[in-house]
C-alpha positions as CSV (number, residue, x, y, z in Angstrom):
1,M,-111.2,53.4,-135.6
2,I,-110.9,50.0,-133.9
3,E,-113.8,48.7,-135.9
4,R,-112.2,49.9,-139.2
5,L,-108.9,48.3,-138.3
6,G,-110.7,45.0,-137.4
7,L,-112.6,45.0,-140.7
8,A,-109.4,45.6,-142.7
9,V,-107.8,42.5,-141.0
10,L,-110.9,40.3,-141.3
11,N,-111.4,41.1,-145.0
12,R,-107.9,39.8,-145.8
13,I,-108.5,36.3,-144.4
14,D,-110.8,33.4,-145.4
15,P,-114.4,34.7,-145.0
16,E,-115.7,31.8,-142.9
17,M,-112.7,32.0,-140.6
18,A,-113.2,35.8,-140.4
19,H,-116.9,35.2,-139.4
20,S,-115.8,33.0,-136.6
21,F,-113.3,35.5,-135.4
22,A,-115.9,38.3,-135.5
23,L,-118.3,36.3,-133.3
24,K,-115.5,35.7,-130.8
25,A,-114.6,39.5,-130.9
26,L,-118.1,40.3,-129.8
27,H,-117.2,39.0,-126.3
28,T,-114.4,41.5,-126.0
29,P,-114.5,45.1,-124.7
30,F,-113.8,46.3,-128.3
31,A,-117.3,45.3,-129.6
32,P,-119.7,48.2,-130.3
33,Q,-122.3,48.0,-127.5
34,P,-124.4,51.2,-127.5
35,G,-127.5,49.3,-126.3
36,P,-130.7,49.1,-128.3
37,V,-131.5,52.4,-130.1
38,R,-134.7,53.6,-128.4
39,S,-137.1,56.3,-129.5
40,P,-140.9,56.8,-129.5
41,R,-140.6,57.6,-133.2
42,L,-138.8,54.3,-133.9
43,E,-140.8,52.0,-131.6
44,T,-142.9,49.7,-133.5
45,R,-145.0,46.5,-133.3
46,L,-144.7,43.2,-135.2
47,G,-147.9,41.5,-134.1
48,D,-147.5,41.1,-130.4
49,L,-143.8,42.0,-130.5
50,L,-142.8,45.4,-129.3
51,L,-139.5,46.6,-130.9
52,P,-137.5,49.6,-129.6
53,N,-136.6,50.2,-133.3
54,P,-137.3,48.4,-136.6
55,V,-133.7,47.5,-137.4
56,G,-133.0,43.8,-136.9
57,L,-130.2,41.3,-137.4
58,A,-131.0,38.6,-140.0
59,A,-130.5,34.9,-139.4
60,G,-127.2,33.4,-140.4
61,F,-124.9,35.7,-138.6
62,D,-125.2,33.9,-135.3
63,K,-126.2,30.5,-136.4
64,N,-125.6,28.7,-133.1
65,A,-126.7,31.4,-130.6
66,M,-123.1,32.0,-129.5
67,A,-123.2,35.8,-129.1
68,I,-126.8,36.7,-128.2
69,A,-125.9,38.9,-125.2
70,P,-123.5,41.3,-127.1
71,L,-125.7,41.3,-130.2
72,M,-128.6,42.5,-128.1
73,Q,-126.5,45.5,-127.1
74,A,-125.3,46.4,-130.6
75,G,-128.1,48.8,-131.5
76,F,-130.6,46.4,-133.0
77,G,-134.3,46.4,-132.2
78,F,-134.5,42.6,-132.5
79,I,-132.2,39.8,-133.5
80,E,-132.7,36.4,-135.1
81,V,-130.4,33.4,-134.6
82,G,-130.2,30.1,-136.5
83,A,-131.1,28.4,-138.6
84,A,-131.5,25.4,-136.3
85,T,-132.3,21.8,-137.3
86,P,-133.3,18.9,-135.1
87,R,-129.9,17.2,-135.4
88,P,-126.5,18.8,-135.7
89,Q,-125.2,18.8,-139.3
90,P,-121.9,20.0,-140.8
91,G,-123.4,21.6,-143.9
92,N,-121.8,21.6,-147.3
93,P,-118.0,21.2,-147.9
94,R,-115.8,24.2,-147.7
95,P,-115.2,26.7,-149.3
96,R,-118.8,27.7,-149.0
97,L,-118.7,31.5,-148.4
98,F,-117.4,34.0,-150.9
99,R,-117.0,37.8,-150.7
100,L,-117.9,39.8,-153.8
101,R,-116.2,43.0,-152.8
102,E,-116.8,44.9,-156.1
103,D,-120.5,44.1,-155.8
104,R,-120.8,44.7,-152.1
105,A,-122.2,41.2,-151.9
106,A,-121.6,37.6,-150.8
107,I,-122.5,34.1,-152.0
108,N,-122.9,31.3,-149.5
109,R,-123.8,27.6,-149.8
110,F,-123.6,26.7,-146.1
111,G,-126.4,24.2,-146.1
112,F,-127.9,24.7,-142.7
113,N,-124.6,24.0,-140.8
114,N,-125.5,24.2,-137.1
115,D,-125.1,22.5,-133.7
116,G,-128.6,21.2,-133.6
117,I,-131.6,22.5,-131.6
118,E,-130.7,20.9,-128.3
119,A,-127.4,22.7,-128.0
120,I,-128.9,25.9,-129.4
121,A,-131.8,25.7,-126.9
122,D,-129.4,25.5,-124.0
123,R,-127.8,28.8,-125.1
124,L,-131.2,30.4,-125.7
125,A,-132.2,29.4,-122.1
126,E,-129.3,31.5,-120.8
127,R,-129.9,34.7,-122.7
128,P,-130.5,37.9,-120.9
129,E,-133.8,39.9,-120.9
130,G,-134.1,42.7,-123.4
131,I,-135.0,43.1,-127.1
132,P,-136.9,40.3,-128.9
133,V,-134.9,37.3,-129.9
134,G,-136.1,34.9,-132.6
135,L,-135.0,31.6,-134.0
136,N,-134.9,30.6,-137.7
137,I,-136.0,27.0,-138.0
138,G,-135.1,24.5,-140.7
139,A,-134.9,20.8,-141.6
140,N,-132.0,18.3,-141.7
141,K,-130.7,17.7,-145.2
142,D,-131.2,13.9,-145.0
143,S,-134.6,14.0,-143.2
144,P,-137.3,11.7,-144.6
145,D,-140.0,14.2,-143.3
146,R,-138.8,17.8,-143.4
147,A,-142.2,19.2,-142.3
148,R,-141.9,17.2,-139.1
149,D,-138.4,18.6,-138.6
150,F,-139.7,22.1,-138.5
151,A,-142.4,21.1,-136.0
152,E,-139.8,19.4,-133.8
153,V,-137.5,22.4,-133.7
154,M,-140.5,24.6,-132.8
155,R,-141.5,22.2,-130.0
156,V,-138.1,22.4,-128.3
157,A,-137.7,26.1,-128.7
158,R,-141.2,27.4,-128.1
159,T,-140.6,28.5,-124.4
160,L,-137.2,30.0,-125.2
161,V,-137.8,32.5,-128.1
162,D,-139.9,35.6,-128.7
163,F,-140.6,34.6,-132.3
164,A,-139.7,31.9,-134.8
165,T,-139.1,32.0,-138.6
166,V,-140.0,29.1,-140.9
167,N,-137.2,29.0,-143.4
168,V,-138.4,27.3,-146.6
169,S,-136.4,29.6,-148.9
170,S,-132.8,28.7,-148.5
171,P,-131.4,27.7,-151.9
172,N,-128.6,25.6,-150.3
173,T,-130.7,22.5,-149.1
174,E,-131.8,20.5,-152.1
175,K,-135.6,20.7,-152.8
176,L,-136.2,22.8,-149.7
177,R,-137.8,25.6,-151.8
178,D,-140.3,23.0,-153.0
179,L,-142.0,23.5,-149.6
180,Q,-143.1,27.0,-150.8
181,G,-145.8,25.3,-152.9
182,A,-149.3,25.8,-151.5
183,E,-150.1,22.3,-150.4
184,A,-146.7,21.5,-148.9
185,L,-146.6,24.9,-147.2
186,R,-150.1,24.5,-145.8
187,G,-149.1,21.1,-144.2
188,L,-145.8,22.4,-142.9
189,L,-147.3,25.5,-141.3
190,S,-150.0,23.5,-139.7
191,G,-147.5,21.3,-137.9
192,V,-145.4,24.3,-136.7
193,M,-148.5,26.2,-135.5
194,A,-149.6,23.2,-133.5
195,E,-146.3,23.2,-131.6
196,R,-145.7,27.0,-131.3
197,G,-147.6,27.6,-128.1
198,T,-148.0,31.4,-128.2
199,V,-144.8,32.2,-130.2
200,P,-145.4,34.5,-133.2
201,I,-144.5,32.7,-136.4
202,F,-142.9,34.4,-139.5
203,L,-142.5,32.8,-142.9
204,K,-139.3,33.6,-144.9
205,I,-139.7,33.5,-148.7
206,A,-137.4,33.5,-151.7
207,P,-137.0,36.5,-154.0
208,D,-137.2,34.3,-157.1
209,L,-141.0,33.9,-157.1
210,K,-143.6,34.8,-159.7
211,D,-146.5,37.1,-158.9
212,S,-148.9,34.1,-158.9
213,E,-146.7,32.3,-156.4
214,L,-146.5,35.3,-154.1
215,A,-150.3,35.6,-154.1
216,E,-150.6,31.9,-153.3
217,I,-148.0,32.1,-150.4
218,G,-149.7,35.2,-149.0
219,S,-153.1,33.5,-149.0
220,V,-151.7,30.4,-147.3
221,A,-149.9,32.4,-144.7
222,I,-153.0,34.4,-143.8
223,E,-155.1,31.2,-143.7
224,A,-152.5,29.5,-141.4
225,G,-152.5,32.4,-139.0
226,V,-148.8,33.3,-139.2
227,T,-147.9,36.7,-137.8
228,G,-146.0,37.9,-140.8
229,I,-143.7,37.3,-143.8
230,I,-140.0,38.0,-144.2
231,A,-139.1,39.1,-147.7
232,T,-136.6,37.8,-148.8
233,N,-133.9,35.2,-148.5
234,T,-130.9,35.0,-150.8
235,T,-131.3,34.8,-154.6
236,L,-130.0,32.4,-157.3
237,S,-129.8,35.2,-159.8
238,R,-126.4,36.4,-160.9
239,G,-127.3,39.3,-163.2
240,G,-124.9,42.3,-163.4
241,L,-122.2,40.9,-161.1
242,V,-118.6,41.7,-161.8
243,S,-116.6,40.0,-158.9
244,R,-114.5,37.0,-159.7
245,H,-116.6,34.8,-157.5
246,R,-119.8,35.7,-159.3
247,N,-120.4,32.2,-160.7
248,E,-120.0,30.3,-157.4
249,K,-123.1,28.2,-156.5
250,G,-125.2,29.3,-153.6
251,G,-127.4,32.1,-152.5
252,L,-126.4,35.7,-153.3
253,S,-126.9,38.4,-150.7
254,G,-126.0,42.0,-150.3
255,R,-126.3,45.1,-152.6
256,P,-127.5,43.3,-155.8
257,L,-130.4,41.8,-153.8
258,F,-131.9,45.2,-152.8
259,L,-133.9,45.9,-155.9
260,P,-135.4,42.4,-156.5
261,S,-136.2,41.8,-152.8
262,T,-137.8,45.2,-152.5
263,R,-140.0,44.6,-155.5
264,V,-141.1,41.3,-154.0
265,L,-141.8,43.1,-150.7
266,A,-144.0,45.7,-152.4
267,R,-145.9,43.0,-154.4
268,L,-146.5,41.0,-151.2
269,Y,-147.7,44.2,-149.4
270,R,-150.2,44.7,-152.3
271,E,-151.3,41.0,-152.3
272,T,-151.9,40.9,-148.5
273,G,-153.5,44.4,-148.5
274,G,-151.2,45.4,-145.7
275,S,-153.0,42.9,-143.4
276,M,-149.9,41.4,-141.8
277,P,-146.5,42.7,-140.8
278,L,-143.7,42.3,-143.4
279,I,-140.0,42.3,-142.7
280,G,-137.8,43.6,-145.5
281,V,-134.4,41.9,-146.0
282,G,-131.9,42.1,-148.8
283,G,-129.3,44.7,-149.5
284,V,-130.0,47.0,-146.6
285,A,-126.8,49.0,-146.2
286,S,-127.9,52.4,-145.1
287,A,-130.7,54.4,-143.4
288,A,-132.0,55.3,-146.9
289,D,-132.2,51.6,-147.8
290,A,-134.1,50.8,-144.6
291,Y,-136.5,53.7,-145.2
292,A,-137.1,52.6,-148.8
293,K,-138.0,49.1,-147.6
294,I,-140.4,50.6,-145.0
295,R,-142.1,52.8,-147.6
296,A,-142.4,49.7,-149.8
297,G,-144.4,47.9,-147.1
298,A,-142.0,46.7,-144.5
299,S,-142.8,47.2,-140.8
300,A,-139.2,46.3,-140.0
301,V,-136.0,45.4,-141.7
302,Q,-133.1,43.1,-141.2
303,L,-129.4,43.2,-142.3
304,Y,-126.4,41.0,-142.4
305,T,-124.1,41.2,-145.5
306,A,-123.6,44.9,-145.3
307,M,-121.9,44.4,-141.9
308,V,-119.2,42.5,-143.6
309,Y,-118.1,45.7,-145.3
310,Q,-119.3,48.3,-142.7
311,G,-119.1,46.7,-139.3
312,L,-121.5,46.0,-136.5
313,S,-121.9,49.6,-135.7
314,L,-124.0,49.9,-138.9
315,A,-127.1,48.9,-136.9
316,E,-127.0,51.9,-134.7
317,R,-126.1,54.2,-137.6
318,I,-129.1,53.0,-139.7
319,A,-131.5,53.3,-136.7
320,R,-130.4,56.9,-136.0
321,G,-130.4,57.9,-139.6
322,L,-133.9,56.4,-140.1
323,E,-135.2,58.5,-137.3
324,E,-133.8,61.7,-139.0
325,M,-135.6,60.7,-142.2
326,L,-138.9,60.2,-140.4
327,V,-138.5,63.6,-138.7
328,N,-137.8,65.3,-142.1
329,D,-140.9,63.7,-143.7
330,G,-143.1,64.7,-140.7
331,F,-143.9,61.1,-139.4
332,Q,-144.5,60.9,-135.7
333,N,-143.9,57.1,-135.8
334,V,-142.3,54.7,-138.2
335,S,-145.6,52.8,-138.6
336,E,-147.0,55.9,-140.4
337,A,-144.4,55.5,-143.2
338,V,-145.2,51.8,-143.9
339,G,-146.4,51.3,-147.5
340,T,-146.4,55.0,-148.4
341,G,-144.1,54.4,-151.4
342,V,-145.3,51.0,-152.4
343,E,-146.6,52.2,-155.8
344,D,-143.0,53.2,-156.8
345,W,-142.1,49.5,-156.8
346,L,-145.1,48.0,-158.6
């Protein structure tokens, strides 16, 4: 009831201000803190990472690593903070975050606003033990060498995180998505891999890619030795939206992203032959959504926008609902369900 009341209040004020209040509220006794949902049926691996459950928090919710400890107790199996850039940057002018209530979606054009890797690293150094914590890494908007920026963030953070995500798919930094091209991506990943130590590296891609581009990215990722791919970031598409903010510039997330992001996920699973872990992101708002992503090829899922409308307790509800679905379908472990429905999306 407290969570419902809090959501009702937060959804009546400026969305970016509401987000700031929500992060502060996590440090109060009113925040949902059931602890990570643990179950032998839900326990899964992402490369060398052992997750108590496959439901994760996507990057962007806690950009500056301000609420790691309470988020680790919110039911998730893993969390991702950031994106972090070498130097602090304010991001794009406000307003830059818009709720699309009728579409159960959001549009943002933040532009990698963050406190910079040095400040974020100090907070990561103080995090408690528990579930895996990852960092989304990016480049400064005005950087003359963006590939070098990614490597620099990795160098600073490599002893402080359990995994890192190379984010070349945000639509809110000009020409960033150009780094998804084969040659540029190969060079960028080479620099990051050289600085990572033993940290698993994931690559986050856009949903607005052609099949040929997906095949190319999959090939480069395997060649570079990354642990897995996160599919997908926000989209530039605006098809079918009805909310008054539907034409705002930026990346669209939430319910409208579920179908296109899951199709990309399934195609990527096919292109890689299931040879590397995939994380499904985009429109996950229920246990059924999470299960669909897993059956389309995801070893784990992440959520963010759905919490704007359903609250932080959604993580626990999805994990427990997912376990019920696995039981009903006779799976002893979630890994057995991965890719079992991929043909439905191709």
